[in-house]
GUTOR-608464 format. One record per residue (C-alpha): x, y, z; residue in one letter. Coordinates in steps of 0.02 Angstrom, whole numbers, plus 50000, padded with zeros to 5 digits. Layout:
// residues N
XYZA/...
***
This chain:
// residues 55
524104994949069M/525525001049067T/527484994849054L/527725002849209Y/526044993949296T/526644978249225A/528324980449288L/527874985449459R/526684970349471H/527704959349432F/529234965449548A/527824964849701D/527274947849660S/528464935049581Y/530084944449595A/529954945349778L/529554926949782A/531144922049678M/532024930849782I/531554923149942V/531644905349852G/533504910649808L/534054917349980Y/533214901650060L/534214889549939T/535834900049966L/535754900150161C/535124881950178L/536474875050021W/537814872850161H/536644861650266F/536434848350127R/537304831050182P/538734832250024G/539414845750086A/540174838850241R/541804837750157A/541724856450105H/541614862750278R/542694853150368D/544054859150245A/543484878350247A/543474875950442K/545314870250435H/545764882150282L/546604897250411I/547644884450494F/548464876650325K/549894887050337D/550284889150501D/551994883850569T/552684882850757N/554124893450712D/553554905150828H/553714894150990L/
***
């Protein structure tokens, strides 16, 4: 078995499974219950420096 074949086998099987697992972890990370405070802070972040001087 050549190095190319071994690396190709790894990339086709285990690396793909690791990438899918990492993708799902990162996508679902912000839905965990402990992240509620971070989500609330992030959704109000764009209004942090907003003043009503233009009214």
